[in-house]
N, C-alpha and C positions, 0 to 999 in steps of 0.2 A: 632553645628558647627563642621566641620571636624578638627580633631587634631590627627595626626599620633602618637604623644607622649602620648596621653591620655590613661589611663588604663580602660576607660569605653568603652564597646563594641560599643555602638551606636555613639560614637565620632570617634573611629579609623576606624570603618566601617560605614561611614555616608551615608545614603540613598541619600540625595540630592547631595552629591559630586559624587556618582556613576552615578546618572541620568544626571548631568551636563557633566560628562566625556563622557558618551555615546552620548549625544547630540553633543558635540565637535567632537567626532569620526565620527558621521554621516555627520557633516558639512564638514569634511576634508578627507573623505574616498577616494576621487579622487583628492585631492589637492596635486599634485606631488611635489610642492615646500616644503610643510609641511612634506610630507612623506620622501622625500630625506633628509631633515634636521634631522628627527628622526633616519633614518638609519645611517647617518653619526655619530650621537651621539652613537648609538648602537655599531658601529664598534670599539669604545673605550673600549668595554668589561666591562663597569662599570654599565650596566643595564639601565633600563628605568623606568619612573613613570607609574602608572596605566593608566593615561590619554594618555600618549604617546603610550604605548603598545596597548591601545584600538583602536587607529587610525590604527595601523598596522593590528589588527584583523578585522577591518571593511573594510579595503582596498579591492577594487574589481578589481584593475588594474592587468591584468595577468602578465605583465612583472615585476611589483613591487612585486607581490606575489612570483615569482621565486627568486627575490633578497632576500626576507625575508627568504625563505627556505634555500637558499645557505648560508646566514649569520648565521642562526640557526645551520646549520651543521658545519660550521667552528668554531663557538663559542663552540659548544659541543666538538669538537676535541681539541681546545685550552685548555679547562679546564679538560677534562676527557679522552683525547686521544681516543684510540679504545678499551677501557676496558668497560665491562658490568658486574656489580656486580650481583651475584646470591643470591637468598634467597627463603625461603618457609614460608607460613603461618602455624601456628599450632593452631587449634581451641581447646580450653580447655573446654568450656561450652557454650551452647546456651540457657540457662535459662535467661530470660530477663523480666523486669517489665515495659518496655516502650511500647508505642503504635505506633511506627514509621510505617507509611503507606506503605513504600517502602521496608521494611525488613521483611523476614519471621519469624524472632525471636519475632515479636511483641506479646504481652501478650495474645491476643485473638485468635491467630492461634492454632487451635486444630489438624491440619493436620500434623504438623512437630513433629518428635520424639525428645523429650527433653532428653539431655544427659549432663553429667558432668564427666570428667575424674578423676579417682582416681590417686593417686601418682604412683601406679604400672602401670596404663594405660598410664600415662605421660611418664614413662620410656620406655614402649613398643613403643610409638609413636616416641620418640627421637631415639631409636635404629633403627627403620625403616627409619627415616630421615637420620641418619648417614650412614646407609647402601646404601642410594642413593648417598651420597656424600656431603650433605649439612653441612655448618658450621655456617650459620646465619639464625636465625628464627625471625619471627614476630608473637608473641602470640596474640591471639584474644579471646575475651569473651564478652558475653552479659552482660548487667547491671542488677545485682540482688544482693542487699546487704545481702540477706540470703544465697543464693546458691554460689555466687561468691564474697565474701568480699575480701578486699585487702589482708587479711591474706592468703587466698587461692591462690591468684595470686603470692604472695611472696614465698609461699611454692612450687608452681609449678616452679618458676624461679630457686630456689635452687635445685630442683630435676633435672631440665634440665642441669644445669651446673655440676651436680655430675656424669652424665652418661658418662663413657669412654668405648667405645666398639670397639675392634680391634684398628684400627688407627683413629677411629672417635671421634670427639669432637664438641660440639656446642660451638663455641668460643664467640658468641655474641647473646644476646636476645634483640630484639627490642619489644616494648610493644604498643599494640593498644587496650586500654580499655577506658571506659567511663571517662568523666571529673570528677576530684576528688579534694581533698583538698591539700593545700600546705604540710601538714604533711604527707599525703600518697605519694605525689611526692618525698618527702625526703626519705621515706622508699624504693621506687622504685630505687632511685639513689643509696642508700646504698646497694641494692641488686645487683648492677653492671649491670644495663640495659644499652643498647646503646641509641637508639633514642626513644623518646616518640612520638607516632603517634596518631593523632586524626583528623578525617575528619569532617569538618564543615557541610557537606551535602549540605546546601544552606546558602548563606549569606543574602538572602532576608528575612528580619525579619518576615513579614506577612506570607509568604509562609512557613517559618520555623515553625511558630506556628501551621499552618494547617497540616503540615506533621508530626508533633510531638504533637498530641492532648493530650496525657496523659503520665505520668511518669516523672521522674526527668529530662530527656533530653528535656522536654518542655521549660525549662528555657533558653532562647536564650542567655542572657548575661552571665550566669554562664558557658555555654558551650563555647561561643566564647572567653571568658577570660581565658580559661583553660591553654593555653600556657604560659600566664603571671605567673600563679600560679606554673606551672611546672618549669619555670626558677627561680622563687623565691625559689623553693624547691631544686635547685641545678642541675636540668637537663638542660644542655646547648645545647643539640641537640634535636630539635623538628621537627616533620614532619607534614606539612599541606596537605589538600586535600578537594575537593568538589566532590559530586556525580553528574556528569553532566547528565542532563536529568530531574532533579527535577524542576528547574526554568530556566529562559532564560540564555543561556550560556554566553552571553556577560556581563550580570550582575555578574554572578559567577566569570568570568575571572577577572573583575575589583576588585571584593571583595577579591579574594585570593591574588592578587598583593598588595592591600591595607593592608592586614594582614601581608604580608611579609615586607612591608615598616614599619609597626608598630613595628614589632619585632626588626628591625634594629634601628629605632628611639628610642625605649624605652629601649632596652637591648644591643644594639650594635652588635647583632648577628641575622642574618636572618634565615630562615628555612633551616635546614640541608637537608630536602627532600620536594618535592611537588609531590603528587600522583594525577593521573587524571583518576579515575575510571568512567565508564559510567554505568548507571542503566541497569541491565540485569534480565532475568527471574529467578525465584526461586519458591519454594513451596509456593503457595498462592499469588504469585506476578507475574504480567504480565507487562513487560516493555511497551507494546503497549498502556496500559491504562494511561501512562504518556505522556502528549502532548508536552513536551519540548525536545524530543529526539534529539541527536546530530549525524549528518551524519558522515561517515568516513572522508569525505573531510574536514568538519569543525573541526573534532577532530584533524586531522593532523595540521591544521592551529593553533589551540589552543596550541598544544605541541610546535610548532616552536616559537610562540610569547612568551610563558612563558620562553622558553630557552633564548631568546634574552633579555627579561625583567629582569630575575633573573639568570644571567649566572653562578653563583657559585653553585647553588643548585643542589642536586641530583634529578633526575626525575624518577619516578617509573611507570611502566605499568605492570599490573598483567595478570594472565591467564583468566581474564574476556574477554580479547581481543583475536581475532583469530591470527594465525600465520601471515596471510597476513597483517593485520593491524599493528601488532607488528613490522614486518619487515620495514614498511614504517616509523613509528615514531622513530625507532632506529636511523635513519639518521638525524632526526630533533631535537633531544635533550634528548632522554631517556638514562639513565645511569644505571638503575637497573631493572631487570626483575625477576619474580618468574618462577620456573620450576618444573614440576612434582607435582603440587599443588593439595591438597585436601581441600575442604572447609567444610567438615563434621567433626563432633566431633569424633575423633578416627579413621579417615579414612585411615591413613597410615599403621597401623599395621594390620588392618583387613578390607577389603572392605565391604561397607554397602550393605545390602539387600534393594531393592527398597522401601519396605514398612517401612523401618527404616530410611528414609531419614532425616538427620539432617543438611544438607548443607545450608550455608547462600546464596549462589548463584550458578548457573550452570556454570561450568568451560567450556570455549569455546576452549582454547588451551589445549588439553588433552595429549599432548606428554610427554614422560618421561623426567627426568632431562638429561639423557644421550643424548636423541634426541635433546633437546634444546641446550645443550653444543655443539654438533656437528654442528648444524644449525648455531650457532653464529660464530663458527670458519670458516665454509664454507663462511660466509659473510665477513670474515676478522677481526672479533672482538676477543678480548681476554676475555673469561669468567673468572671472578675473584671471588675467594672465600675468599678474604682478609678481615680481621677484625682488622688489625694492629692499625689503628688510635685510635679506642676506647681503646685498651689495652696499647697504648703508651702515652695516655693522649692528643692526638691531637683531641680535641673536642672543641665545642663552638667557641670563638673568635680566639683561636689558630689555629683550623682547617681552619676557614674562611680566616685568614690572609695568610696562606700558599696556600690555594686554589686560592684566588684572585690574588696572586703574581705569580702563576704558579709553585711555588717551590714544591708543593705536588706531582708533577709528578715524582720527584726524588725518592719518596717512592712507589707510587702507581703502577707504571709500573713494577718494579722488584718484588714487592709483589704479583701482579697479576700472573706473570709468575711462581713464586714458588708455589703458592697455586694451580694453574692449574696443575703443575707437580704432586702435591700430588693427585689431583683428578684422573689424568691419571693412576697413579700407583695403586691406591686403588679401583677405581670404574668404570673406563671407559671400554666400549666395545672395542674389538680389532681395529675396524675401527676408532672409535673416538680417541683412543690412538695414532694410526698412524698419523692421521691428526694433533693432538695436539702436538706431538713431533716435527713435521716439523714446526709448527707455532712457538713453543718456540725457536727452533734453529734459526729461522729467526728474531724473535722479540728481542732476547737477544742482538743481534748486534745493536739494536736501543737504548740501554741504553747509555745515553750521556757521563757519567763519566766513564773513563777507570777503575778506582779503584773499583767502584761499580759494573761494568760489570764483573770483575774478581771474586768478592765475589759471585755474583749471579750464575755464572757458577760453582763455587765450591759447592755452596749450592744445586744447581740442581743435581750435581753428587752425593752428599751425600743423597739426597732424593731417587735417583734411586738405588744407590749401597749399602748404609748402612741403608736404611729404616728410615732415620732421618726425622723429621717433625717439622713444625711450625717455620721455619725461617722467620724473618721479619725485615724490616728497620723501 
């Protein structure tokens, strides 16, 4: 039986409920009365159920699809303005004991170079990332209790936070590692992490077992219930994601929304972020061998419908996607992007030789961080390097209440401008700096409260003239 409050994976991700929801969506995909009612509810900015959102995803009426996209764009603006948060992945180790059929880290792959960073190599990677201008990292690692135990991850986090290079600091480390125990989540919380991220890969239990034939990740329930253990361990910001292309996209869409509903029902806090990666080529992996690939057109619709269904969540798209695709989905709900990313172990400090390939997947958008920052500003977005909410305790239910009420805008917009000014002073090319200075001058006038505006202007002056850093509201 479906039960959003249940702590059992098979009950809060109930197969029969998903199938019934998809059937309902098929029956109403062109029912304009039902679709209009769902859109009217969505305009309240309170979100939709997985069943309601599935109807919008199934809708084939061209005019209604235009309405869906327009609403998604407006909701994104209402909650996140024109800010886009910047981050980079940092791969620590690709040793892994799992047999995942879609990932080149799988245990039987003898073609990939196995690597694990030493703490000195971690420092070198962090310095290289700081020299690009990054302030927020998402650390990644394969699952291997011998090579990558929790103690190694914790040591790496400590090392990352310890590196202060010129004006560079990594101010927040998000963590994307395998499902683990409540005790280990407590250790991660104590280490000062931001968001704990774990992709479900697929919510279809039977497919999950086939795609994860061996290794600890084979346990569907243990993996799916990881976010509950993370929250029990004190981590109140968690990030969901599926790998679109492994199973039918409509099933995955309903599943991830059910997971979001479960977190709200059971813990009072929905997902801090939702990621929407699509399967792509890698060493020993060919995406064309997977039959459930998602077209660009469907991908855009997925992003828009998630944004409408879960209006408060941050939405992430990585360098898996091309510049063209990323540009389209920015308008439909994406609020975080990576830039200048390397998916190899140790790829920032020293480029890999082809025969030493350790990458998890092939990067499609290979532009530098500076190029991505300039591109975003040319599109009218404010690239934000802000990490203030984590460090000011605006996490979990506190962040959600501020976000849902719109009050978070009073912090985020000024913080985005100040962190962008830091980037322009320390890392930007002359052309990017020129464009950024003009954008900041324009956007600072959009700060609604006059007192806050004056503080922001003074802080911007101190960043430029006195080399001051890390102002935040």
